[in-house]
C-alpha positions in Angstrom: 17.3 30.7 43.4 17.6 27.8 45.9 20.4 25.3 45.1 19.6 21.8 46.2 22.9 20.0 46.2 22.8 16.8 44.1 25.4 14.3 45.2 23.4 11.2 44.5 22.1 10.6 48.1 18.9 12.6 48.5 15.2 12.7 48.0 15.7 15.6 45.6 12.6 15.7 43.5 10.2 15.6 46.5 12.1 18.4 48.1 12.2 20.4 44.9 8.4 19.9 44.5 7.8 21.1 48.0 9.8 24.2 47.5 8.0 25.0 44.3 4.7 24.6 46.1 5.6 27.4 48.4 6.9 29.7 45.7 10.6 28.7 45.5 12.7 28.3 42.4 14.8 25.3 43.2 17.7 24.1 41.0 19.1 20.6 41.5 22.9 20.9 40.9 26.2 19.1 41.4 28.1 22.2 40.2 30.1 24.0 42.9 30.0 27.3 41.1 26.2 27.2 40.8 25.9 26.4 44.6 28.2 29.4 45.4 26.1 31.7 43.3 22.8 30.6 44.9 20.8 32.9 47.2 20.0 29.9 49.5 21.4 26.3 49.6 19.9 23.0 50.8 22.1 20.0 51.6 19.8 17.0 51.5 20.7 13.3 52.1 19.6 9.8 52.9 21.7 6.8 53.6 25.1 6.4 55.3 27.3 9.3 56.3 30.6 7.7 55.2 29.5 7.4 51.6 28.1 10.9 51.7 31.4 12.4 53.0 33.4 10.5 50.5 31.1 11.6 47.6 31.2 15.3 48.7 34.9 15.2 49.0 35.6 13.5 45.7 33.7 16.3 43.9 35.0 19.2 46.0 31.5 19.9 47.2 32.6 19.5 50.8 34.7 22.7 50.6 31.9 24.4 48.7 29.4 23.8 51.5 31.9 25.1 54.0 32.4 28.2 51.8 28.6 28.7 51.7 28.5 28.7 55.5 31.5 31.1 55.7 29.9 33.6 53.2 26.7 33.9 55.3 24.4 32.3 52.6 21.4 30.7 54.3 22.2 26.9 54.4 19.8 24.2 55.4 20.8 20.6 56.0 18.0 18.1 55.8 18.1 14.6 57.5 21.5 13.2 56.6 22.4 16.7 55.4 22.0 18.0 58.9 24.3 15.3 60.2 26.9 16.2 57.6 27.1 19.7 59.0 28.5 18.2 62.3 32.0 17.4 63.4 32.0 13.6 63.4 29.7 10.6 63.1 29.9 7.2 64.8 27.9 5.4 62.1 29.8 2.3 61.0 33.0 3.4 62.7 34.1 7.0 63.2 34.0 9.5 60.4 34.8 13.2 60.1 31.9 15.2 58.8 32.0 18.8 57.5 32.8 20.4 60.8 30.5 23.4 60.4 28.6 22.9 63.7 30.5 21.4 66.6 28.4 18.3 67.2 28.5 14.5 67.2 26.3 12.0 65.4 25.4 9.1 67.6 23.1 6.0 67.2 19.6 6.1 68.7 19.2 3.7 71.7 16.8 0.7 71.5 16.4 0.7 75.3 12.9 0.0 76.4 12.1 -1.8 73.2 12.2 1.3 71.0 12.5 0.5 67.3 15.4 1.9 65.4 15.2 3.5 62.9 12.9 6.0 64.3 10.2 6.2 61.6 7.0 8.3 61.7 5.5 11.5 63.2 6.9 13.1 66.3 6.8 16.6 67.9 9.5 19.2 67.8 9.9 21.5 70.9 11.7 24.7 70.0 14.3 26.1 72.3 13.9 29.7 71.1 12.3 31.9 68.5 13.8 31.6 65.0 12.8 32.7 61.5 12.7 29.1 60.3 10.0 28.4 62.9 7.8 31.4 62.2 4.1 30.7 62.4 4.6 27.2 63.8 3.2 26.2 67.2 5.5 24.4 69.8 4.9 20.7 69.6 4.2 20.6 65.9 4.5 17.1 64.4 7.0 16.3 61.6 8.0 13.2 59.8 11.3 11.3 60.8 13.3 8.5 59.3 16.6 8.1 61.0 18.8 5.8 63.1 21.3 8.4 64.2 20.9 11.7 66.0 22.9 14.9 66.5 24.3 15.8 69.9 25.5 19.4 69.9 28.5 20.3 72.0 27.1 23.8 72.5 23.6 23.9 73.8 23.1 27.3 72.0 23.2 25.5 68.6 20.1 23.4 69.4 17.0 24.9 67.8 14.5 22.2 68.7 14.4 18.9 70.7 12.4 15.8 70.1 11.7 12.9 72.5 12.3 9.3 71.3 13.4 7.3 74.3 15.7 10.2 75.1 15.7 13.9 74.1 17.7 14.6 70.9 18.4 17.7 68.8 15.9 17.6 65.9 16.8 21.0 64.7 20.0 23.0 64.9 20.9 26.6 64.0 24.0 28.8 64.2 24.0 32.1 62.3 23.1 31.3 58.7 23.5 27.5 59.1 20.4 25.5 60.0 19.5 21.8 60.1 16.4 19.6 60.3 16.7 15.9 61.2 13.2 15.3 59.8 11.9 15.6 56.3 10.1 18.9 55.7 9.0 17.6 52.3 7.1 14.8 54.0 5.8 16.9 56.9 2.7 18.4 55.3 1.7 21.9 56.4 4.5 22.2 59.0 7.2 21.2 56.6 5.9 23.4 53.8 5.7 26.4 56.2 9.2 25.8 57.3 10.4 25.7 53.7 8.5 28.9 53.0 10.1 30.5 56.0 13.5 29.4 54.7 12.8 31.2 51.4 12.3 34.5 53.4 15.5 34.2 55.5 
């Protein structure tokens, strides 16, 4: 069973449909006990990180996610969910995130006339082999919608980079904890393959 954490800020049904399409059995849940019992956990999210942190904290789900990470359960953060795994964010001030991966969330630059948010297809360039990337070619295109990016304090935590004016970490991974800045559920074959790979980790 895959628990998709429902805290009111995610594209949950599209993600659940994508997981079902590759053979998963997703459950949308806001129950910490159900999350802790799951074989795999996905932390989704869209919107502002301050609201997300506050919502997770009010329900106690913030500590539940940390416990999932500590237990070694495969944990995947998607879009804002990946940013929530980090140490802090500079979106609308400075906010502490979950602190699972030592990294900072910073705003994309509009230098050179780039549009922010970064919306649309762009390539991911893996830094190493990883089960989440099995069967995917370097330079595969995925679908992004974001104004902030993750800057890892430890280069070893970066799983893939993407170029948008500058190079940023579009995927992260440390032990059982993984993150994707893009939306796998909107990334067609590549995203579905990635979700299929997650089910096998």
